[in-house]
C-alpha positions in Angstrom: 79.1 59.3 -143.3 81.5 58.0 -140.7 81.4 54.6 -139.4 82.6 53.6 -135.9 83.8 50.2 -135.3 83.8 49.1 -131.6 86.2 46.6 -130.5 85.1 43.8 -128.3 86.4 45.6 -125.2 84.4 48.7 -126.2 81.3 46.6 -126.7 81.6 45.1 -123.3 82.1 48.5 -121.7 79.0 49.9 -123.4 77.0 46.9 -122.3 78.2 47.4 -118.7 77.1 51.1 -118.8 73.6 50.1 -120.1 73.3 47.4 -117.5 74.3 49.8 -114.7 71.7 52.4 -115.8 69.0 49.7 -116.0 69.9 48.5 -112.5 69.9 52.1 -111.2 66.5 52.7 -112.7 65.1 49.4 -111.3 66.3 50.1 -107.8 64.9 53.6 -107.9 61.5 52.4 -109.1 61.4 49.6 -106.4 62.3 52.2 -103.7 59.5 54.4 -105.0 57.0 51.6 -104.9 58.0 50.4 -101.4 57.8 54.0 -100.1 54.4 54.4 -101.7 53.2 51.1 -100.1 54.7 52.1 -96.7 52.9 55.4 -96.8 49.6 53.7 -97.7 50.0 51.2 -94.8 50.8 54.1 -92.4 47.8 56.1 -93.6 45.6 53.1 -93.1 46.9 52.5 -89.6 46.4 56.2 -88.8 42.8 56.0 -90.2 42.0 53.0 -88.0 43.3 54.7 -84.9 41.4 57.8 -85.6 38.2 55.9 -86.2 38.7 54.0 -82.9 39.2 57.2 -80.9 36.2 58.7 -82.6 34.1 55.7 -81.5 35.4 56.1 -77.9 34.6 59.8 -77.9 31.1 59.2 -79.3 30.5 56.5 -76.6 31.6 58.8 -73.8 29.5 61.6 -75.3 26.5 59.4 -75.4 26.9 58.4 -71.8 27.4 62.1 -70.8 24.2 63.0 -72.7 22.3 60.2 -71.0 23.5 61.4 -67.6 22.6 65.0 -68.4 19.2 64.0 -69.6 18.6 62.1 -66.4 19.6 65.0 -64.3 17.4 67.3 -66.4 14.5 64.9 -66.0 14.8 65.2 -62.2 15.6 68.9 -62.2 19.1 68.1 -61.1 17.9 66.3 -57.9 18.9 62.9 -56.6 15.3 61.6 -56.8 16.0 58.9 -59.4 19.2 57.7 -57.6 17.2 57.5 -54.3 14.5 55.5 -56.1 17.2 53.0 -57.2 18.4 52.7 -53.6 14.9 52.1 -52.4 14.4 49.3 -54.9 17.7 47.7 -53.8 16.4 48.0 -50.2 13.2 46.2 -51.2 15.3 43.3 -52.6 17.5 43.2 -49.5 14.3 43.0 -47.4 13.3 39.8 -49.2 16.8 38.5 -48.5 16.6 39.4 -44.8 13.2 37.5 -44.6 15.2 34.3 -44.9 17.6 35.4 -42.2 15.0 35.0 -39.5 15.1 31.2 -40.1 18.9 31.0 -40.2 20.4 30.9 -36.7 23.3 33.3 -36.3 22.7 35.3 -39.5 21.0 38.2 -37.8 24.0 38.7 -35.5 26.4 38.4 -38.4 24.6 41.0 -40.5 23.7 43.5 -37.8 26.9 45.5 -38.1 26.3 46.0 -41.8 22.7 47.0 -41.3 23.6 49.5 -38.5 26.2 51.0 -40.8 23.5 51.5 -43.5 21.3 53.4 -41.0 24.1 55.5 -39.5 25.2 57.6 -42.4 26.1 60.9 -40.6 27.0 63.0 -43.6 24.7 66.1 -44.2 25.2 66.1 -47.9 22.2 64.2 -49.4 24.2 62.9 -52.3 26.9 61.6 -50.0 24.3 60.0 -47.7 22.8 58.2 -50.7 26.2 57.0 -51.7 27.0 55.7 -48.2 23.7 53.8 -48.2 24.6 52.2 -51.5 28.0 51.2 -50.1 26.4 49.8 -47.0 24.1 47.7 -49.2 27.1 46.3 -51.0 28.7 45.5 -47.6 25.5 43.8 -46.4 25.5 41.5 -49.4 29.1 40.7 -48.9 28.4 39.9 -45.2 25.5 37.7 -46.2 27.6 35.9 -48.7 30.5 35.4 -46.3 28.1 34.2 -43.5 26.3 31.7 -45.8 29.6 30.2 -47.1 31.2 29.9 -43.7 28.1 28.4 -42.1 27.6 26.0 -45.1 31.2 24.8 -44.9 31.0 24.1 -41.2 27.7 22.2 -41.6 29.1 20.1 -44.4 32.2 19.3 -42.2 29.8 18.0 -39.6 28.3 15.6 -42.1 31.9 14.4 -43.1 32.8 14.0 -39.4 29.8 11.6 -39.1 30.9 9.8 -42.2 27.8 10.9 -44.2 27.3 12.8 -47.4 24.8 15.8 -47.2 23.2 14.8 -50.5 21.4 11.8 -48.9 19.9 13.9 -46.0 19.4 17.4 -47.5 16.8 18.4 -50.1 18.0 19.1 -53.6 18.7 22.8 -54.4 15.5 22.9 -56.5 13.5 22.0 -53.4 14.8 25.0 -51.4 12.2 27.6 -50.7 12.1 31.4 -51.0 11.0 33.9 -53.7 14.5 34.8 -54.6 15.6 31.2 -55.3 12.5 30.3 -57.4 13.7 32.9 -60.1 16.5 30.8 -61.7 17.5 33.6 -64.2 19.0 36.7 -62.6 17.7 38.7 -65.5 14.1 37.7 -64.7 14.7 38.5 -61.0 16.1 41.9 -61.9 13.0 42.6 -64.0 10.6 41.5 -61.2 12.4 43.5 -58.5 13.2 46.4 -61.0 16.9 46.5 -60.0 20.1 46.2 -62.0 21.0 42.6 -63.1 24.4 42.5 -61.3 22.8 43.4 -58.0 20.0 40.9 -58.5 22.5 38.2 -59.2 24.3 38.9 -56.0 21.1 39.0 -54.0 20.1 35.7 -55.5 23.5 34.1 -54.8 23.3 35.2 -51.1 19.8 34.0 -50.8 20.7 30.6 -52.2 23.7 30.3 -49.8 21.5 31.1 -46.8 18.8 28.7 -47.9 21.4 25.9 -48.4 22.9 26.6 -45.0 19.4 26.4 -43.5 18.7 23.1 -45.3 22.0 21.6 -44.1 21.1 22.6 -40.5 17.7 21.0 -40.9 19.3 17.8 -42.2 21.7 17.6 -39.3 18.9 18.1 -36.8 17.4 14.8 -38.1 20.6 12.8 -37.5 21.4 11.0 -34.2 24.3 13.3 -33.2 23.5 13.7 -29.5 25.0 11.8 -26.5 23.0 8.7 -25.4 23.7 9.6 -21.8 25.0 12.7 -20.1 26.5 11.3 -17.0 28.2 8.2 -18.4 31.8 8.0 -19.5 32.9 6.0 -22.5 34.4 2.7 -21.2 34.9 0.8 -24.4 35.2 1.8 -28.1 34.1 0.6 -31.5 36.1 -2.1 -33.3 38.2 -5.1 -32.3 38.8 -5.6 -28.6 39.4 -8.4 -26.1 36.0 -10.0 -25.2 35.4 -9.7 -21.5 34.0 -13.2 -21.3 36.4 -15.1 -23.6 39.5 -12.9 -23.4 39.9 -13.3 -27.1 39.8 -10.6 -29.9 36.3 -9.9 -31.0 34.5 -7.2 -32.9 32.6 -4.7 -30.7 29.9 -3.0 -32.7 29.2 0.0 -30.5 30.3 2.3 -27.7 30.0 1.5 -24.0 29.2 4.2 -21.4 29.7 3.4 -17.7 27.3 4.7 -15.1 25.2 4.0 -12.1 22.1 1.9 -12.2 19.0 3.7 -13.7 21.2 6.5 -15.2 18.9 8.1 -17.8 19.4 6.8 -21.4 18.3 9.4 -24.0 17.5 9.3 -27.7 20.4 10.8 -29.7 18.1 12.2 -32.4 14.4 12.5 -33.4 12.8 9.4 -34.7 10.3 6.6 -34.1 10.8 3.7 -31.7 11.0 0.6 -33.9 11.7 -2.0 -31.3 11.5 -2.5 -27.5 12.2 -5.8 -25.7 14.9 -8.4 -25.2 17.5 -9.2 -27.9 20.0 -12.0 -27.5 23.2 -10.8 -25.9 21.8 -7.3 -25.6 19.3 -7.8 -22.9 16.6 -5.1 -22.6 16.9 -3.0 -25.8 15.4 0.0 -27.4 15.9 0.8 -31.1 15.0 4.1 -32.8 14.5 4.6 -36.5 15.7 8.1 -37.6 14.8 7.7 -41.3 17.2 7.8 -44.2 18.6 4.3 -43.3 19.7 5.5 -39.9 19.0 3.5 -36.7 20.3 3.6 -33.2 20.3 0.8 -30.6 20.4 1.2 -26.7 21.2 -2.1 -24.9 21.6 -3.7 -21.4 18.9 -1.4 -20.0 17.4 -2.0 -16.6 14.1 -0.3 -17.6 12.4 0.7 -20.8 10.3 3.9 -20.8 8.9 4.0 -24.3 6.8 1.8 -26.6 7.1 0.6 -30.2 5.8 3.2 -32.7 6.2 6.1 -30.3 7.8 9.2 -31.8 10.7 10.6 -29.7 12.7 13.8 -29.8 16.4 14.3 -29.3 17.3 14.1 -25.6 14.0 12.2 -24.7 14.4 9.5 -22.0 14.2 6.0 -23.4 15.0 4.1 -20.2 17.5 3.5 -17.4 21.0 2.1 -17.5 21.4 -1.5 -16.3 23.3 -4.7 -16.8 20.9 -7.1 -18.6 22.0 -9.5 -21.3 25.6 -10.3 -21.9 27.1 -7.7 -19.6 29.8 -7.7 -16.8 28.4 -4.6 -15.1 26.1 -1.6 -15.3 26.6 0.3 -18.5 25.0 1.3 -21.8 25.9 -0.3 -25.1 25.1 2.2 -27.9 25.1 1.4 -31.6 24.5 3.4 -34.8 23.5 1.6 -38.0 23.4 3.1 -41.5 21.6 1.1 -44.2 22.0 -2.1 -42.2 25.7 -1.7 -41.3 27.1 -0.8 -37.9 29.1 2.5 -37.9 31.4 4.0 -35.3 29.1 5.9 -33.0 32.0 8.0 -31.8 32.0 9.8 -35.1 28.4 10.8 -34.6 29.0 11.9 -31.1 32.0 14.0 -32.1 30.0 15.5 -35.1 27.3 16.5 -32.6 29.8 18.1 -30.3 31.2 20.0 -33.3 27.8 21.3 -34.3 27.0 22.3 -30.8 30.2 24.2 -30.5 29.9 26.0 -33.9 26.1 26.6 -34.0 
């Protein structure tokens, strides 16, 4: 039996060979594991993608089956689609009921209505589709009109220095069957139409109702001119007093005119005072509600009595020069919650409303 004796150098070389083999085997094993894991991840990703597409295909197939079943139920006719259109028209009819009480709305919506009635296509399916499109345009026109009108009316309040909230009913107090149903889903169920269309109808109805409430609120304000023939001769604020020639606060507007020029109420209200006030001479005061009061001074004659209800433009008396006055004119004041306001703001707001009504 032969015995081999390895030198130190030989031992080191052998150990190196063994270590290299072990390293090679380790790297190979690791590469195999990584490759296996990578294939597993790829397979999982592919499986997820395949499942997603299968769900999409199943969903599209279900919708197609539903459409085919609907057509089969109507023998391939457009009867069910036409029924949906009729239900939408019934909802729009409720919306248009409110239009009669909203000035300018009928004129704004007429083009859309005419388009809905003038579908010239001979294909029944195409005619139904045109009517559906016209219904959408009618709703868009109603929404646009309501927003535009509401914005203009709110601007009139701001021009007068007032907030609509104090003179317009809360949204909950607005009338109309479409507004009482707070939930569009409930409205859709009542009208038997799709929820999205019901929501749009309700939104348009609310906008029209708000515009109508804003208009009614403005009509109760003193926004008219106190006299048609007089020209403004002195403004609101600090001025040189005509008697003392010193700066003094002037609490109203002065309108020059001939003796007995008609003086008119600038808004509806109740006459709260008639008689002589110190410095004002013959005076009429009208309470318009909501903390608003107007005063008409230096009159030569008074044509109304205390407690009498007056309308906008109603004659209160004739222009004169009574009291602390240097000549025939009307001194006009507007008070809000006991404080004098610049009447010119109210006059300009009234002119704006008249121009944009």
